[in-house]
KEBATI-904503 format. One record per residue (C-alpha): residue number from 1; residue in one letter; x negated, y negated, z negated. Coordinates in steps of 0.25 Angstrom, whole numbers, plus 5000, padded with zeros to 4 digits. Each point is the difference from the previous one (the first is absolute). Example, Ala and Ser with C-alpha at 12.3 -4.5 7.8 and 13.67 -1.06 7.14 Angstrom:
BEGIN
[lumfi 1,A,[4951,5018,4969]] [lumfi 2,S,[4994,4986,5002]] 
This chain:
BEGIN
[lumfi 1,X,[4957,5064,5029]] [lumfi 2,X,[5012,4991,4997]] [lumfi 3,X,[4998,4985,4999]] [lumfi 4,X,[5005,4991,4989]] [lumfi 5,X,[5009,4989,5002]] [lumfi 6,X,[4992,4987,5002]] [lumfi 7,X,[4987,5008,5003]] [lumfi 8,X,[4999,4996,5015]] [lumfi 9,X,[5004,4986,4997]] [lumfi 10,X,[4989,4999,4990]] [lumfi 11,X,[4990,5006,5010]] [lumfi 12,X,[5004,4990,5011]] [lumfi 13,X,[5000,4988,4991]] [lumfi 14,X,[4986,5005,4995]] [lumfi 15,X,[4995,5001,5015]] [lumfi 16,X,[5007,4988,5006]] [lumfi 17,X,[5002,4990,4989]] [lumfi 18,X,[4990,4998,4989]] [lumfi 19,X,[4991,5005,4990]] [lumfi 20,X,[5004,5001,4985]] [lumfi 21,X,[4986,4999,4994]] [lumfi 22,X,[5001,4986,4996]] [lumfi 23,X,[4993,4996,4987]] [lumfi 24,X,[5008,4995,4988]] [lumfi 25,X,[5001,4985,5000]] [lumfi 26,X,[5005,4989,4990]] [lumfi 27,X,[5013,5000,5007]] [lumfi 28,X,[5002,5015,4998]] [lumfi 29,X,[4996,4999,4986]] [lumfi 30,X,[5011,4989,4998]] [lumfi 31,X,[5010,5010,5005]] [lumfi 32,X,[4999,5007,4987]] [lumfi 33,X,[5004,4988,4992]] [lumfi 34,X,[5013,4997,5008]] [lumfi 35,X,[5012,5007,4995]] [lumfi 36,X,[5006,5008,5012]] [lumfi 37,X,[5014,5002,5003]] [lumfi 38,X,[5005,5014,5003]] [lumfi 39,X,[5003,5002,5015]] [lumfi 40,X,[5002,5016,5001]] [lumfi 41,X,[4997,5006,4987]] [lumfi 42,X,[5000,5015,5002]] [lumfi 43,X,[4992,5007,4989]] [lumfi 44,X,[4995,4998,4986]] [lumfi 45,X,[4991,5007,4990]] [lumfi 46,X,[4997,4997,4985]] [lumfi 47,X,[4986,4995,4998]] [lumfi 48,X,[5000,4998,4985]] [lumfi 49,X,[5009,4996,4989]] [lumfi 50,X,[5000,4986,5004]] [lumfi 51,X,[5000,5001,5016]] [lumfi 52,X,[5007,5006,5012]] [lumfi 53,X,[4994,5002,5014]] [lumfi 54,X,[5010,4997,5011]] [lumfi 55,X,[4997,5003,5015]] [lumfi 56,X,[5006,4990,5009]] [lumfi 57,X,[5002,5005,5015]] [lumfi 58,X,[5003,4986,5005]] [lumfi 59,X,[4988,4993,4993]] [lumfi 60,X,[4991,5012,5003]] [lumfi 61,X,[4995,4998,4986]] [lumfi 62,X,[4999,5006,4986]] [lumfi 63,X,[5007,4991,4990]] [lumfi 64,X,[4997,5001,4984]] [lumfi 65,X,[5013,4997,4992]] [lumfi 66,X,[4998,4996,4986]] [lumfi 67,X,[5011,5008,4992]] [lumfi 68,X,[5001,4990,4989]] [lumfi 69,X,[5002,4987,5008]] [lumfi 70,X,[5004,5006,5014]] [lumfi 71,X,[4989,4991,5007]] [lumfi 72,X,[4993,5005,5012]] [lumfi 73,X,[4986,5000,5006]] [lumfi 74,X,[4994,5005,5013]] [lumfi 75,X,[4989,5011,4997]] [lumfi 76,X,[4997,5005,5014]] [lumfi 77,X,[5005,4997,5014]] [lumfi 78,X,[4995,4999,5014]] [lumfi 79,X,[4995,4986,4996]] [lumfi 80,X,[4995,5004,4986]] [lumfi 81,X,[4990,5011,4998]] [lumfi 82,X,[4991,5008,5009]] [lumfi 83,X,[5003,5014,5007]] [lumfi 84,X,[5010,5005,5009]] [lumfi 85,X,[5012,4991,5003]] [lumfi 86,X,[5014,5004,4995]] [lumfi 87,X,[5009,5003,5012]] [lumfi 88,X,[5012,5006,4994]] [lumfi 89,X,[4998,5002,4985]] [lumfi 90,X,[5012,5007,4994]] [lumfi 91,X,[4997,5006,4986]] [lumfi 92,X,[4990,4998,4989]] [lumfi 93,X,[4995,5007,4987]] [lumfi 94,X,[4992,4991,4990]] [lumfi 95,X,[4991,5001,4987]] [lumfi 96,X,[4993,4989,4993]] [lumfi 97,X,[4988,5000,5010]] [lumfi 98,X,[5005,5003,5013]] [lumfi 99,X,[5012,5003,5009]] [lumfi 100,X,[5003,5011,5010]] [lumfi 101,X,[5008,4996,5012]] [lumfi 102,X,[5006,5008,5011]] [lumfi 103,X,[5000,4993,5013]] [lumfi 104,X,[5009,5006,5011]] [lumfi 105,X,[4994,4992,5011]] [lumfi 106,X,[4986,5004,4996]] [lumfi 107,X,[5004,5014,4998]] [lumfi 108,X,[4991,5000,4988]] [lumfi 109,X,[4999,4999,4985]] [lumfi 110,X,[4992,4987,4995]] [lumfi 111,X,[4995,4996,4987]] [lumfi 112,X,[5000,4986,4996]] [lumfi 113,X,[4990,4994,4989]] [lumfi 114,X,[5009,4991,4991]] [lumfi 115,X,[4988,4991,4997]] [lumfi 116,X,[4996,4996,5014]] [lumfi 117,X,[5011,5005,5009]] [lumfi 118,X,[4990,5009,5008]] [lumfi 119,X,[5007,5012,5007]] [lumfi 120,X,[4993,5013,5003]] [lumfi 121,X,[5006,5012,5007]] [lumfi 122,X,[5003,5012,4991]] [lumfi 123,X,[5006,5010,5010]] [lumfi 124,X,[5004,4998,5014]] [lumfi 125,X,[4994,4999,5014]] [lumfi 126,X,[4986,4997,4996]] [lumfi 127,X,[4999,5008,4987]] [lumfi 128,X,[5003,5014,4996]] [lumfi 129,X,[5002,5013,5006]] [lumfi 130,X,[5013,5008,5002]] [lumfi 131,X,[5013,4998,5008]] [lumfi 132,X,[5001,4985,5004]] [lumfi 133,X,[5011,4991,4995]] [lumfi 134,X,[5011,4996,5010]] [lumfi 135,X,[5010,4991,4993]] [lumfi 136,X,[4997,4999,4985]] [lumfi 137,X,[5010,4994,4991]] [lumfi 138,X,[4998,5001,4985]] [lumfi 139,X,[4991,5006,4990]] [lumfi 140,X,[4998,5004,4985]] [lumfi 141,X,[4989,5005,4991]] [lumfi 142,X,[4998,5014,4997]] [lumfi 143,X,[4987,4999,4992]] [lumfi 144,X,[4989,4991,4997]] [lumfi 145,X,[4994,5002,5014]] [lumfi 146,X,[5011,5006,5008]] [lumfi 147,X,[5012,4993,5007]] [lumfi 148,X,[5013,5006,5006]] [lumfi 149,X,[5003,4993,5013]] [lumfi 150,X,[5013,5001,5008]] [lumfi 151,X,[5000,5000,5015]] [lumfi 152,X,[5014,4999,5006]] [lumfi 153,X,[4997,5003,5014]] [lumfi 154,X,[4993,5013,4996]] [lumfi 155,X,[5010,5002,4989]] [lumfi 156,X,[4988,5004,4991]] [lumfi 157,X,[4994,4997,4987]] [lumfi 158,X,[4985,4999,5000]] [lumfi 159,X,[4991,5002,4989]] [lumfi 160,X,[4988,4990,5001]] [lumfi 161,X,[4987,5000,4993]] [lumfi 162,X,[4997,4986,4997]] [lumfi 163,X,[4985,5003,4999]] [lumfi 164,X,[4998,5006,5014]] [lumfi 165,X,[5013,4995,5007]] [lumfi 166,X,[5003,5015,5004]] [lumfi 167,X,[5014,5004,5002]] [lumfi 168,X,[5007,5013,4998]] [lumfi 169,X,[5014,5003,5002]] [lumfi 170,X,[5008,5002,4987]] [lumfi 171,X,[5014,5002,5005]] [lumfi 172,X,[5005,5000,5014]] [lumfi 173,X,[5009,5008,5010]] [lumfi 174,X,[4990,5011,5000]] [lumfi 175,X,[4994,4999,4986]] [lumfi 176,X,[5010,5003,4989]] [lumfi 177,X,[5014,5006,5000]] [lumfi 178,X,[5013,4993,4998]] [lumfi 179,X,[5008,4988,5007]] [lumfi 180,X,[4991,4993,5011]] [lumfi 181,X,[4999,4985,4998]] [lumfi 182,X,[5008,4992,5010]] [lumfi 183,X,[4998,4986,4997]] [lumfi 184,X,[4992,4999,4987]] [lumfi 185,X,[4999,4986,4994]] [lumfi 186,X,[4996,5000,4986]] [lumfi 187,X,[4989,5008,4992]] [lumfi 188,X,[4996,5001,4985]] [lumfi 189,X,[4993,5009,4991]] [lumfi 190,X,[5008,5005,4988]] [lumfi 191,X,[4996,5002,4986]] [lumfi 192,X,[4997,5015,5002]] [lumfi 193,X,[4992,4998,5012]] [lumfi 194,X,[5011,5003,5010]] [lumfi 195,X,[5002,4991,5012]] [lumfi 196,X,[5014,4994,5003]] [lumfi 197,X,[5004,4995,5014]] [lumfi 198,X,[5013,4993,5004]] [lumfi 199,X,[5004,5003,5014]] [lumfi 200,X,[5009,4989,5006]] [lumfi 201,X,[5006,5008,5011]] [lumfi 202,X,[5003,5012,4991]] [lumfi 203,X,[5005,4991,4989]] [lumfi 204,X,[4992,5009,4991]] [lumfi 205,X,[4990,5000,4988]] [lumfi 206,X,[4990,5012,5003]] [lumfi 207,X,[4990,5006,4990]] [lumfi 208,X,[4987,5004,5006]] [lumfi 209,X,[4990,5010,4993]] [lumfi 210,X,[4986,4994,5001]] [lumfi 211,X,[4994,5014,5000]] [lumfi 212,X,[5008,5008,5010]] [lumfi 213,X,[5007,4988,5008]] [lumfi 214,X,[5013,5007,4997]] [lumfi 215,X,[5012,4990,5001]] [lumfi 216,X,[5013,5001,4993]] [lumfi 217,X,[5012,4990,5001]] [lumfi 218,X,[5003,4994,4986]] [lumfi 219,X,[5011,4991,5003]] [lumfi 220,X,[5009,4998,5012]] [lumfi 221,X,[5014,5000,5005]] [lumfi 222,X,[5005,5014,4995]] [lumfi 223,X,[4988,5001,4990]] [lumfi 224,X,[5003,4993,4987]] [lumfi 225,X,[5012,4992,4996]] [lumfi 226,X,[5002,4985,5000]] [lumfi 227,X,[5000,4989,5011]] [lumfi 228,X,[4993,5006,5013]] [lumfi 229,X,[4988,4993,5005]] [lumfi 230,X,[5002,4991,5013]] [lumfi 231,X,[4986,4995,5003]] [lumfi 232,X,[4990,5004,4990]] [lumfi 233,X,[4987,4992,5002]] [lumfi 234,X,[4991,5002,4988]] [lumfi 235,X,[4998,5008,4987]] [lumfi 236,X,[4994,4998,4987]] [lumfi 237,X,[4998,5009,4988]] [lumfi 238,X,[5001,4998,4985]] [lumfi 239,X,[4991,5007,4990]] [lumfi 240,X,[5013,5007,4995]] [lumfi 241,X,[5001,5007,5013]] [lumfi 242,X,[5012,4991,5005]] [lumfi 243,X,[4999,4996,5014]] [lumfi 244,X,[5005,4986,5006]] [lumfi 245,X,[5004,4998,5014]] [lumfi 246,X,[5002,4987,5007]] [lumfi 247,X,[5011,5001,5010]] [lumfi 248,X,[5002,4990,5011]] [lumfi 249,X,[5013,5005,5005]] [lumfi 250,X,[5006,5000,4985]] [lumfi 251,X,[4992,4987,4997]] [lumfi 252,X,[4997,5007,4987]] [lumfi 253,X,[4990,5006,4990]] [lumfi 254,X,[5004,5014,4998]] [lumfi 255,X,[4996,5010,4989]] [lumfi 256,X,[4997,5014,5004]] [lumfi 257,X,[4999,5012,4990]] [lumfi 258,X,[4990,5009,5007]] [lumfi 259,X,[5005,5012,4993]] [lumfi 260,X,[5014,5000,5006]] [lumfi 261,X,[5000,4989,5010]] [lumfi 262,X,[5011,4992,4993]] [lumfi 263,X,[5000,4985,5004]] [lumfi 264,X,[5005,4988,4993]] [lumfi 265,X,[4999,4985,5004]] [lumfi 266,X,[4991,4992,4990]] [lumfi 267,X,[5001,4986,5007]] [lumfi 268,X,[5008,4995,5012]] [lumfi 269,X,[5011,4990,5003]] [lumfi 270,X,[5009,5006,4990]] [lumfi 271,X,[4990,5004,4990]] [lumfi 272,X,[4992,4990,4993]] [lumfi 273,X,[4999,4985,5001]] [lumfi 274,X,[4991,4991,5008]] [lumfi 275,X,[4997,4998,5015]] [lumfi 276,X,[5004,5012,5009]] [lumfi 277,X,[4991,5009,5008]] [lumfi 278,X,[5000,4996,5015]] [lumfi 279,X,[4989,5009,5006]] [lumfi 280,X,[4992,5007,4990]] [lumfi 281,X,[4988,5006,5006]] [lumfi 282,X,[4991,5004,4988]] [lumfi 283,X,[5001,5005,4985]] [lumfi 284,X,[4990,5001,4989]] [lumfi 285,X,[5001,5002,4985]] [lumfi 286,X,[4993,4990,4990]] [lumfi 287,X,[5002,5002,4985]] [lumfi 288,X,[5015,5003,4998]] [lumfi 289,X,[5005,4992,5013]] [lumfi 290,X,[5001,5003,5015]] [lumfi 291,X,[4994,4990,5009]] [lumfi 292,X,[5007,5000,5014]] [lumfi 293,X,[4994,4993,5012]] [lumfi 294,X,[5011,4994,5008]] [lumfi 295,X,[4997,4997,5015]] [lumfi 296,X,[5013,4993,5002]] [lumfi 297,X,[4998,4991,4988]] [lumfi 298,X,[4985,4999,5002]] [lumfi 299,X,[4999,5002,4985]] [lumfi 300,X,[4995,5009,4989]] [lumfi 301,X,[5012,5004,4991]] [lumfi 302,X,[4999,5005,4986]] [lumfi 303,X,[5011,5010,4996]] [lumfi 304,X,[5003,5004,4985]] [lumfi 305,X,[5002,5015,5000]] [lumfi 306,X,[5009,4999,4988]] [lumfi 307,X,[5010,4990,5005]] [lumfi 308,X,[4997,4999,5015]] [lumfi 309,X,[4999,4985,4999]] [lumfi 310,X,[4991,4994,5011]] [lumfi 311,X,[4991,4988,5000]] [lumfi 312,X,[4991,4994,5010]] [lumfi 313,X,[4985,5001,4996]] [lumfi 314,X,[4994,4993,5012]] [lumfi 315,X,[5006,4994,5013]] [lumfi 316,X,[4994,4991,5011]] [lumfi 317,X,[5005,4986,5001]] [lumfi 318,X,[5011,4998,5010]] [lumfi 319,X,[4995,4989,5009]] [lumfi 320,X,[5012,5000,5010]] [lumfi 321,X,[4990,5002,5012]] [lumfi 322,X,[5000,5011,5010]] [lumfi 323,X,[4988,5003,5008]] [lumfi 324,X,[4993,5011,5008]] [lumfi 325,X,[4989,5008,4994]] [lumfi 326,X,[4997,5011,5011]] [lumfi 327,X,[5009,4998,5012]] [lumfi 328,X,[5000,5012,5009]] [lumfi 329,X,[5011,5005,5008]] [lumfi 330,X,[5009,4989,5007]] [lumfi 331,X,[5012,5000,5009]] [lumfi 332,X,[5011,4990,5003]] [lumfi 333,X,[5015,4999,5000]] [lumfi 334,X,[5010,4996,5011]] [lumfi 335,X,[5002,4987,4993]] [lumfi 336,X,[4985,4997,4999]] [lumfi 337,X,[4996,5003,4986]] [lumfi 338,X,[4988,5008,4997]] [lumfi 339,X,[5000,5013,4992]] [lumfi 340,X,[4986,5003,4993]] [lumfi 341,X,[4995,5011,4991]] [lumfi 342,X,[4990,4997,4989]] [lumfi 343,X,[4994,5012,4994]] [lumfi 344,X,[4993,4992,4989]] [lumfi 345,X,[5013,4995,4994]] [lumfi 346,X,[5008,5013,5005]] [lumfi 347,X,[5010,4992,5007]] [lumfi 348,X,[5008,4997,5012]] [lumfi 349,X,[5001,4985,5003]] [lumfi 350,X,[5008,4991,5009]] [lumfi 351,X,[4994,4987,5006]] [lumfi 352,X,[5006,4989,5008]] [lumfi 353,X,[4989,4996,5010]] [lumfi 354,X,[5005,4986,5001]] [lumfi 355,X,[5002,4996,4985]] [lumfi 356,X,[4991,5010,4994]] [lumfi 357,X,[5012,5004,4991]] [lumfi 358,X,[4996,5013,4994]] [lumfi 359,X,[5008,5010,4992]] [lumfi 360,X,[4997,5014,4995]] [lumfi 361,X,[5010,5010,5006]] [lumfi 362,X,[4996,5012,4992]] [lumfi 363,X,[4990,5003,4989]] [lumfi 364,X,[5000,5006,4986]] [lumfi 365,X,[5009,4989,4995]] [lumfi 366,X,[5010,5000,5012]] [lumfi 367,X,[5007,5011,5005]] [lumfi 368,X,[5003,5015,4995]] [lumfi 369,X,[4993,5012,5005]] [lumfi 370,X,[4986,5005,5000]] [lumfi 371,X,[4992,4988,4999]] [lumfi 372,X,[4989,4996,5010]] [lumfi 373,X,[4986,5003,4996]] [lumfi 374,X,[4991,4998,5012]] [lumfi 375,X,[5009,4995,5012]] [lumfi 376,X,[4992,4998,5012]] [lumfi 377,X,[5009,5000,5012]] [lumfi 378,X,[5014,4994,5004]] [lumfi 379,X,[5009,5002,5012]] [lumfi 380,X,[5014,4996,5004]] [lumfi 381,X,[5008,5011,5007]] [lumfi 382,X,[5009,4996,5012]] [lumfi 383,X,[5012,5001,4991]] [lumfi 384,X,[4994,4990,4991]] [lumfi 385,X,[4995,5009,4988]] [lumfi 386,X,[4988,4996,4993]] [lumfi 387,X,[4989,5011,4998]] [lumfi 388,X,[4988,5000,4991]] [lumfi 389,X,[4988,5010,5000]] [lumfi 390,X,[4994,5002,4986]] [lumfi 391,X,[4986,5007,5000]] [lumfi 392,X,[5001,5004,4985]] [lumfi 393,X,[5014,5005,5000]] [lumfi 394,X,[4996,5006,5014]] [lumfi 395,X,[5014,4997,5005]] [lumfi 396,X,[5009,4991,5009]] [lumfi 397,X,[5011,4992,4993]] [lumfi 398,X,[5012,4993,5004]] [lumfi 399,X,[5001,4986,4994]] [lumfi 400,X,[5013,4993,4998]] [lumfi 401,X,[4997,4985,5002]] [lumfi 402,X,[5011,4995,4992]] [lumfi 403,X,[4998,5008,4987]] [lumfi 404,X,[4986,5005,5002]] [lumfi 405,X,[5004,5014,4998]] [lumfi 406,X,[4991,5011,5005]] [lumfi 407,X,[5004,5014,5005]] [lumfi 408,X,[4990,5010,5006]] [lumfi 409,X,[5001,5002,5015]] [lumfi 410,X,[4990,5010,5000]] [lumfi 411,X,[4989,5006,4990]] [lumfi 412,X,[4999,5010,4989]] [lumfi 413,X,[5014,5007,4999]] [lumfi 414,X,[5005,4993,5012]] [lumfi 415,X,[4998,5006,5014]] [lumfi 416,X,[4992,5011,5005]] [lumfi 417,X,[4987,5000,5008]] [lumfi 418,X,[4986,4996,4997]] [lumfi 419,X,[4998,4992,4987]] [lumfi 420,X,[4996,4985,5002]] [lumfi 421,X,[4987,4996,4994]] [lumfi 422,X,[4999,4985,5004]] [lumfi 423,X,[5011,4994,5008]] [lumfi 424,X,[4992,4987,5002]] [lumfi 425,X,[5006,4996,5014]] [lumfi 426,X,[5014,5001,5004]] [lumfi 427,X,[5010,4997,5012]] [lumfi 428,X,[5014,5004,5003]] [lumfi 429,X,[5008,5006,5011]] [lumfi 430,X,[5015,5003,5001]] [lumfi 431,X,[5002,5010,4988]] [lumfi 432,X,[4986,5002,4998]] [lumfi 433,X,[4988,4994,4993]] [lumfi 434,X,[4986,5002,5006]] [lumfi 435,X,[4988,4999,4990]] [lumfi 436,X,[4985,5001,5001]] [lumfi 437,X,[4993,5008,4989]] [lumfi 438,X,[4985,4999,4999]] [lumfi 439,X,[5000,5011,4990]] [lumfi 440,X,[5006,5009,5010]] [lumfi 441,X,[4993,4993,5012]] [lumfi 442,X,[5014,5001,5006]] [lumfi 443,X,[5012,4993,5005]] [lumfi 444,X,[5013,5006,4993]] [lumfi 445,X,[5014,4998,5004]] [lumfi 446,X,[5010,4999,4989]] [lumfi 447,X,[5015,5003,5003]] [lumfi 448,X,[5008,4990,4992]] [lumfi 449,X,[5012,5009,4999]] [lumfi 450,X,[4994,5011,4992]] [lumfi 451,X,[4986,4995,4997]] [lumfi 452,X,[4994,5011,5008]] [lumfi 453,X,[4985,4998,5004]] [lumfi 454,X,[4994,5004,5013]] [lumfi 455,X,[4985,4999,5004]] [lumfi 456,X,[5002,4993,5013]] [lumfi 457,X,[4985,4998,5004]] [lumfi 458,X,[4987,5005,4992]] [lumfi 459,X,[4990,5010,4998]] [lumfi 460,X,[5009,5012,5004]] [lumfi 461,X,[5010,4992,5009]] [lumfi 462,X,[4997,4994,5014]] [lumfi 463,X,[4988,4999,5008]] [lumfi 464,X,[4990,4989,5001]] [lumfi 465,X,[4989,4996,4990]] [lumfi 466,X,[5003,5001,4985]] [lumfi 467,X,[5004,4988,4992]] [lumfi 468,X,[4990,4995,4990]] [lumfi 469,X,[5007,4990,4991]] [lumfi 470,X,[5014,4996,5006]] [lumfi 471,X,[5005,4988,4992]] [lumfi 472,X,[5010,4993,5009]] [lumfi 473,X,[5011,5004,5009]] [lumfi 474,X,[5010,4992,5009]] [lumfi 475,X,[5011,5004,5010]] [lumfi 476,X,[5004,4992,5012]] [lumfi 477,X,[5014,4997,5004]] [lumfi 478,X,[4998,5012,5010]] [lumfi 479,X,[4997,5009,4989]] [lumfi 480,X,[4985,5001,5003]] [lumfi 481,X,[4992,5002,4987]] [lumfi 482,X,[4986,4994,4998]] [lumfi 483,X,[4990,5003,4988]] [lumfi 484,X,[4989,4992,4995]] [lumfi 485,X,[4988,5008,4996]] [lumfi 486,X,[4988,4992,4994]] [lumfi 487,X,[4992,5013,4998]] [lumfi 488,X,[5000,5001,5015]] [lumfi 489,X,[5000,4985,5002]] [lumfi 490,X,[5012,5002,5010]] [lumfi 491,X,[5015,5000,5003]] [lumfi 492,X,[5006,5013,5004]] [lumfi 493,X,[5013,5002,5008]] [lumfi 494,X,[5007,5012,4994]] [lumfi 495,X,[5011,5009,5006]] [lumfi 496,X,[5009,5004,4989]] [lumfi 497,X,[5006,5011,5008]] [lumfi 498,X,[4987,5007,5003]] [lumfi 499,X,[4991,4994,4990]] [lumfi 500,X,[4990,4997,5011]] [lumfi 501,X,[4991,4988,4997]] [lumfi 502,X,[4992,4991,5009]] [lumfi 503,X,[4991,4989,4997]] [lumfi 504,X,[5003,4987,5007]] [lumfi 505,X,[4988,4996,5009]] [lumfi 506,X,[5001,4985,4998]] [lumfi 507,X,[4995,4988,5010]] [lumfi 508,X,[4995,4989,4991]] [lumfi 509,X,[5003,4986,5006]] [lumfi 510,X,[4988,4995,4993]] [lumfi 511,X,[4987,5008,5002]] [lumfi 512,X,[4996,4998,4985]] [lumfi 513,X,[5013,5006,4993]] [lumfi 514,X,[5002,5014,4996]] [lumfi 515,X,[5009,5007,4990]] [lumfi 516,X,[4993,5004,4987]] [lumfi 517,X,[5009,5002,4987]] [lumfi 518,X,[5014,5002,5006]] [lumfi 519,X,[5009,5001,4988]] [lumfi 520,X,[5014,4993,5004]] [lumfi 521,X,[5008,5001,5012]] [lumfi 522,X,[5013,4993,5005]] [lumfi 523,X,[5007,4997,5012]] [lumfi 524,X,[5004,4985,5005]] [lumfi 525,X,[5012,4996,5007]] [lumfi 526,X,[4994,5002,5014]] [lumfi 527,X,[4996,5015,4996]] [lumfi 528,X,[4985,4997,4998]] [lumfi 529,X,[4993,5007,4989]] [lumfi 530,X,[4994,4991,4989]] [lumfi 531,X,[4989,5006,4992]] [lumfi 532,X,[4993,4995,4987]] [lumfi 533,X,[4985,5003,4999]] [lumfi 534,X,[4994,5000,4986]] [lumfi 535,X,[4986,5001,5006]] [lumfi 536,X,[5000,4988,5009]] [lumfi 537,X,[5011,4993,4992]] [lumfi 538,X,[5008,4997,5012]] [lumfi 539,X,[5014,5003,5006]] [lumfi 540,X,[4999,5006,5014]] [lumfi 541,X,[5011,5001,5011]] [lumfi 542,X,[5001,5012,5009]] [lumfi 543,X,[5008,5001,5013]] [lumfi 544,X,[5005,5015,4999]] [lumfi 545,X,[5001,5000,5015]] [lumfi 546,X,[4988,4993,5005]] [lumfi 547,X,[4992,5004,4988]] [lumfi 548,X,[4994,4986,4999]] [lumfi 549,X,[4994,4996,4986]] [lumfi 550,X,[4999,4986,4995]] [lumfi 551,X,[4997,4993,4987]] [lumfi 552,X,[5013,4993,4997]] [lumfi 553,X,[4995,4994,4987]] [lumfi 554,X,[4987,5001,4992]] [lumfi 555,X,[4986,4995,4999]] [lumfi 556,X,[5000,4995,5015]] [lumfi 557,X,[5015,4996,5001]] [lumfi 558,X,[5009,4991,4992]] [lumfi 559,X,[4998,4991,4988]] [lumfi 560,X,[5005,5001,4986]] [lumfi 561,X,[4997,5009,4989]] [lumfi 562,X,[4991,5012,5004]] [lumfi 563,X,[5005,5014,5000]] [lumfi 564,X,[4992,5007,4990]] [lumfi 565,X,[5006,5014,4998]] [lumfi 566,X,[5012,5000,5010]] [lumfi 567,X,[5009,5012,4998]] [lumfi 568,X,[5015,5000,5004]] [lumfi 569,X,[5005,4993,5012]] [lumfi 570,X,[5014,4997,5005]] [lumfi 571,X,[5008,4990,5009]] [lumfi 572,X,[5012,4993,4996]] [lumfi 573,X,[5012,4997,5011]] [lumfi 574,X,[4994,4986,5002]] [lumfi 575,X,[4987,5007,5006]] [lumfi 576,X,[4991,4995,4988]] [lumfi 577,X,[4990,5010,4995]] [lumfi 578,X,[4998,5003,4986]] [lumfi 579,X,[4988,5008,4994]] [lumfi 580,X,[4998,5004,4985]] [lumfi 581,X,[4986,4998,4995]] [lumfi 582,X,[4997,5008,4987]] [lumfi 583,X,[4987,4992,4997]] [lumfi 584,X,[5007,4986,5001]] [lumfi 585,X,[5012,5006,4993]] [lumfi 586,X,[5010,4994,5010]] [lumfi 587,X,[5006,5000,5013]] [lumfi 588,X,[4995,4992,5012]] [lumfi 589,X,[5009,4995,5011]] [lumfi 590,X,[4993,5000,5014]] [lumfi 591,X,[5005,4992,5012]] [lumfi 592,X,[5000,5010,5012]] [lumfi 593,X,[4995,4990,5010]] [lumfi 594,X,[4989,4992,4993]] [lumfi 595,X,[4996,5010,4989]] [lumfi 596,X,[5002,4989,4990]] [lumfi 597,X,[5001,5006,4985]] [lumfi 598,X,[5008,4995,4989]] [lumfi 599,X,[5000,5006,4986]] [lumfi 600,X,[5015,5001,4994]] [lumfi 601,X,[5001,4993,4987]] [lumfi 602,X,[5008,5009,4991]] [lumfi 603,X,[5010,4995,4991]] [lumfi 604,X,[5010,5007,4990]] [lumfi 605,X,[5014,5002,5005]] [lumfi 606,X,[5010,4991,4992]] 
């Protein structure tokens, strides 16, 4: 069975870090009284005539938006309400009493009680029979007790019984006839009960028969007249049968006639007045208006369907501050700046470790191309290219640091070989990226010239004990590759030519130390391995020749802010070590001689 992006991360955190069974407190209840700013608003659903539910990936929260005033209130989050924590919430349906959230990290559908924020699993790992979800993205309602759920990894639409959680396949490569989904991104139920899917890679709108699973292209380049889709993202249906599609490439709201596939632009930079779309990610119909959720603006926009005029319904206050929410992958440039990816705000950021000056290099509001959703790893190639691995897009992207533009280096539609599932750790060699994928339980080499993916070491490649949960990877100047595997509590040395794996037999300098939750790995200027450990909340140093193991900084070594959930690790040219800590929401600089720790105070770039 395939694993979902974030699943192993969730398990590790559950095992090594903390329990989520805390009881509600006065502080938690007070959260609901503070109007939250949007961070990464990614999906929305209509709850009633007067309110809208927005799921915010950055806040890991469900937010209620008053349709009349635009004010916001937190309804459920990992600090408010009980039940399974959100990991990567990405879509939502709502009614007056509850909301149904699709969470790509949990690999589950979760119901939220709107009165108390309580979360319960509807269907997923722990509830329901049938084929397991792999990477769920969006959902729509089929009937009172039935949902249609899109899985992008399986390229399948599931029918889910809300009462039992049972899953059956409605349409897939093996169920139904017609064009196979390639990159299905949006899903809606039309007025006649048919399903409509927008496929981003095929630039197409596809109709699906809910009885047979048959698929037919309704509108695409060559099917229907009008401006071709560039990057269609979401679809909504009017009661008249007219379909509306939001297109990130066109930055426009497009009307589609499902009878002939003809397309016309209803609202864009050149059609209608008001604030332009930046990165529209979701679309709903309320009364006679379209509501568009714009990740780039971190706003909900209302669009007049007659005139195309746009107005902001709800937007977060701009504080001028830049901060980290869930810093994970970390690397450094030749001039000493730090590059870090933050999946909760779906961004690549640059940090000056001396001044703390922080700027966003690429996110939904900066740069063109497919926007980042769950960036988890970052690396710089020997030639200076910046690469980012995204678990939800299941792809590697090149990032232009000046413009923030993103182009796919390898992923759906780019390169051959085994499809990535969760590129959570990455390093670079000449002409090649090397990524570890816990879903594949493998090391995958990516040829940057053509995006071709090769399984370098894994279940069917190389000798040695199998990986359990490879999360980190690093390469020395000699080209030796090492992998951090918390599932085995070990560090592997991997031969990329043969795929052979061997666990390092370490020699602790102190009799009381050992590895436990090894997640991040890097190499210092002397060629030693640096390993972050979430179980022991420490940074360890390993000599790859003598195999000596020592605690460089942690509970027993060094002063300063304690490591809480250390993840990525990198070394700048001056020899200073830097560790991302997703619990602290920051970066800690570590003195390699004393283990002394200093939390970098972030400040917005001028």
